[in-house]
N, C-alpha and C positions, 0 to 999 in steps of 0.2 A: 689836361690834367684829371680827367674822368677815369683814367685807367690806372691800375695798380702797378707798381714796379714789379713786385713779384707775390704770389700767394704760397703759402706753406700751410699745408694741413697736417695736425698732429692729433694723435688719439683717436683714429678713426672717422674723423669730421669727413663729410663729403663736400667738394666743390660747390659753390653756389651754382655754377653752370650746369652742375650735374642732378641739380633737383628736379628739373623738369623730366628727367628720363625715369624718374620713380615714381611710383603711385602717388597721387596727390596728397592723401592722408599720410603716408610715410614720408613724404617730404617734409610735411609740416611739422612732424613730429620730430624728425631729425632737427630741422632749424630750430625748433623750441628747446632742444637739448643740447645746442651747441653755443658756447661761449665764444664770441669773436673779439680778439685784441688787434688794435690797430696801432702799430709803431710808427710815430711820424716824427721825421726828423730831416737833417740835412745830409744827403747822400751825395752831393757832387759839388759842395762849396766850401767855405772856409772852415766849418765845423765837421766835416765828412769824417776826419781821422779821430775826432772825439768820442763819437757814437757811430753814426750812420749805419754800415752795414754790420758792425761790431755789435752796436747795440741791439740790433735785430736778432742777431745770434746769441745774444745773452738772454733775451727775453725767451726765445725758443728753448734755451737749455733750462729755465725755471719750468716751462711748460712739460718738458721731458722727464724732468726730475719729480714733478708733482705727480705725473703717472695718471693711470685711468681710475678716477673716484666716481664713475657713473655718469659723467657728460662729457662731450668732445670740446675740444677747444681748437680753435682756426686764428692763426696769427698771418697778417697782412702787415705790409708795409708801403710807405710812399716817401718822396721828397718834397718838402714844402719850400725848398728853394730860398729860405729865410726870407719870406715874403709873407707878410700877413694876409692878403687877400687870397693867396693861394691856399694857406693854412686853413682859412676860413671855409673855402669852399670845399676842401678835401674832408674836414671834420664835418660840415654839414651832410656831405653825400654819404659818408661812412655811418654816422648814427642814423640816418633815414634808411639806409640799406641793412641795418641790424648790427653794426659794430657796437659793441657793449661798452668798452672802454678805449681810450687813447691814452698811450704812453709816449714818454720821452719829450719832444718838442723843444729842441734848443731855439734859441733866439727869443728873447724876453717880449718882443712886440708880438709875435707870432703865439707864444704861449699865453698871453693874456688874452688874445682873442680867442684861442680855443678855449680857454677857460669859460670864457662869456658863452660861447655856443654850447657847450657842455650845461651850463646851467639852463639855458632855455630849453634844452632838449630832456632834461633831467637824466643826464647821462654821467659816467664816471669819467674822470680825468686824473691821471696819476703823471704829474710832472716832475721829469728829473734833469730836463736839459735846460730850461729857462731859469735864470739865477736870480731875478729881480725879487727882493724881498717883499714886494708889493703884493705878491700872490697870497700872502698870508697877512697881509696888511691892509691897506686902502682898497685894495681890489680883490680880496678875499671872496671864497665862494664854498658853499657848503657841498659842491660837487667835486672839489679839487683836493689833492694831497700833494703837498710839495715834499719830494724826497731829496735827500743827499745835502747839497749845498745852497747857499744863497747869499746874496751881496752882503748881509749883516755879518754873517758867520765870516766870509772872506776879509771882510773889513775888520772886524776885531781881532782876528788872528794875526794876518799878515801886516796890516797897517799898524796895529798897537805895537807890534814886535818889533816894526822899524823904527818908531819913535822911540820906544825904549832904548834901542841901540844907538841912539842919537840922531836920527832923521828927522828932525824937527822943522822942517821946510820942505814943502812938496809943491810940484808942479804936474798937472795930469795931462795925460794924452789918452783921449776918451771917444769911444766909439759912438757915433752920434744916433743913439736910438735907446729904448727904454732900459736895456740892460746896461750900456755904459754911463747912463745919467744916474742909475740906482747905486752903481758900484762906486762912482765918483761921490755922490752925495754920502753913502754910509761911511765910506773910507774917510772923507773930509771932516765927518762929524767926530769920528775917532781920533783923528790926528788933532782937531782943536780942542777936544775934551781933555787930551794927554798934555795939553800945553804948546802943541806945535802951530805952524801956521801954513794955509794954503796960499801960495804965492800967484796962483793962476791955473788956466786949463785951457785946452786947445780941443775943439770936437773935429772929428774929421767924418767923412761921409762912408757909411756902411751899407753895403759891403763892397764898395767899388774904389776902396783905396789900397794901394800896394807900396807905395812910396811915401815913407813916413819921415824923409830928411828934414823938410822944412818944419815939421812939427818938433823934432829933435832939436832943431837949431833954437827954435822959440823957447824951448824948455831949458836949453843951457843958458840962454840970455838971462833967464829969470834968476839964475844962481841958487836955484832950490838945491838942496842937499839930496832929495830923493826925486826921481821921475816915476810917477806911478802910471802904469799902463791899465787903463780901464778898458780892457778889451779882453779877447779870447781868441783860441784858435790859430788860424793861419796869420791874423792881425798880430797877436802877440809873437809868433814866430818871426814875422818880417820886422816888427818893432825892435826886439832884442838883437837880431843879427846886423841890422842897420846902426843901432846904437854902438855895437861893437866895432863895425867899419869906421864910425866917427871917433873912436877912441873915448867915447863918453866916460866910462868907468876908470880910465887912466887920468882924468882930471879930478878924480874924489868923488864923482857923483854915483849915488846908489840907484839901481834899477829896482822897482817894485813890480813883480809880476803878480797882479791881484787875482788872476784868475788863470791858472796854469795846469796843463795835465799832463802825464807821463808821456804821451806822444807828441806833445810840444818839445819836451826835453831832448827825446830821441831825435827829433827833426833839427833841433838846433845843434846838438852835439855837445859832450861834456867840455870840450875846449872852451867853447863859448858860454855855456850855461852854468859851469861850476860856480859854486857860490851863491847863486840865486836862492832867495828865501820865498816859499810858496806853501799854500794851504791846500790839503786835500782830506777827504773823508774816508778814503779806501787808498790801500796800497798793496799790491799783490804779495809783497813779502813782509807785510807787517806782523804776521802771526801765523800758526799752524792752520787756523780756519781759512785764512786768506790764500795760503799756499795750496790747500786742498781744492778750494774752489777754482783757482788758477790751472791746477793741474786737469780738473776736469774740463775745462774750457778748452784745452789745447787742441782736441780735434777739430772744433769749430773755427777757432782763431789761428791755428798754426803758428806762424812765428811772432805773432802779436800777444801782448798779454793784455787783461782786463785793466781799464782804468776806472776812475770814480763814476764818470759818466755813464759808461757801458755797463758795469757793474750794477748800477743803481736800475737798471731795466730789469735785470736778474731778480733783484731783491724786491722791488715793488710788484713785479708780475707774480712772484711766489706767493707774497702775502695776498695779492688780490685773489688767487685762485683759492687759498686757504680760507678766505671769506665766503666765497661763492659755495665752497664744500660746506661751510658751516650754515649758510641761510637757504640754500638751495637756489637751482637755476631761476625758477619761475619768480621768486621774490627779488633776486636779483635784476632779472631784466624788467621787472615792474618799475624800478626806481633807482637811479643813480645814487640818489643822496642816500637810501638807506644801505646801499653797498659801502660807501664812504663811512657812514656810522658803525657799521660792523666791523670793518677794518680799524677804525679808530679804537674800538672796544676790545680788539684782540691784541695782545702783545706781539711784537716782531722779533724774529731770530732767524739770522740764515748765516752762511760761512762767509759772504763778503761785508757785511756790516754788524753782524753779532746781534745782542739783544737790544731792543729799543722799543719805543711807543711813538704814538702819533696824537699830538695834541688836538684840543677842540677847534683850534683854527686850522687844523690840516697840516700842521709842521711836524713833519717825522723827524724826531730827536735823534741824533748820534754823536760821537766824539768827533772833534776836528783835529787834524794833526799838523803841525807846523814842521816842515822838511826844509832841509837844506841840500842843494844839488851837489853830489859829490864830484871831486874830481878825477880825472881820468886815471890817476894813480890809485886813488881809493876804490874805485869801481872794480868789482869781480867780473864783469862781463856785461853781456846785452841784458838791458833792462834793469840792471843793478845801479840805480841811479840816486837813491834817496838816503839820507841818514835822518833819522827822528830828532829834532830839537825840544819839542814839547808837546804835551796832550792837553786840550781843554775838554773836560766832561761834556757829555750830552746836554746835562741840563743846564750847563753855562755858555754852550758854543752859540746859541741862537737868540734872536731877540725875545725878552721876557714877553709872555702872553698878554699882559696888561699894557705894554706900550705899543703894540700892533695896530690898535684901533680897529680890529676887524668887525665889520658893521654887522655881519649876521649873527654874531654872537650877542650883540645889544638889543635883538629884536625877540 
């Protein structure tokens, strides 16, 4: 795992290996004026299609649009294989070798581990992939910003909507690691606060599970009105497909996909996915700005459109580079905390997510959107899969700052 999957150089930066061919003083000067961004994600496992190579391309698009502002930018990427030990090793190596910021990092157990390394090294970490709300709560860090979605936002939007629609008894099928636990916890809290009941849950090994039949049988036996899938990616796809094969919904049980992305719907197909309710913070066809961003991404993504995970890499990378331009490369390299503080002080705005702010605890605020998956008859074609049910404003979508118990804010 000591080698990078791919190295992409943008804006005139020289490859690290080429520094030795330059006069020493020039090589040092070039290195000192180069910002290095490491995109760390799942490029071969259950979360590959959520971000993976597409998330790398979105980060590169942000660099290309940012242009030449007097410093060079280098983008590298690697596959953490959804393993905390692998993620820690890559993060340490990258930071020690001059990577200034790590972006993405799906799989909450990996994301929490990388956040600790970033704090130890006083580097910046922009999380877009890990969903656990603990990143701005019990395990918050002054070196981390949590972009896009989290388990609290998903639970509040999707979970609360399902209860309002009559789904007042739940059974969870949960990925047995930090993300699944947090999503089950946060959704369960919303269900109970709305007067509903959690009848039980079953946790399965992640990422080693592909057969969900026994878990679906247990969920049906509980007679819960809603089966909540506290998982994501390929696990969500397999769960929903197997639930369809079992005829779960024909018996009146509702399925709650608590974290689902557009590529998941595409993989499942509208015949099976139609009617599912889910929450995202980005949809390519949401408005003129999201459509314009999607059009700019076509040469990079070809027949795929951005989803909220890959689009978040674009958004956070662009805002990070604006902060670097504002404070200067030397100051940015000297302290990851100061970079994060500068990002918090600056208003955010881009075509993927529109205007927004970053709270003191590192929570990037944006609206959340409750969507229903269209039927095949309603869809106008490829990727036209969602219809908007409701919007939760940015200031209401996430857990209130006072309820997060972020430790560094109390010191």
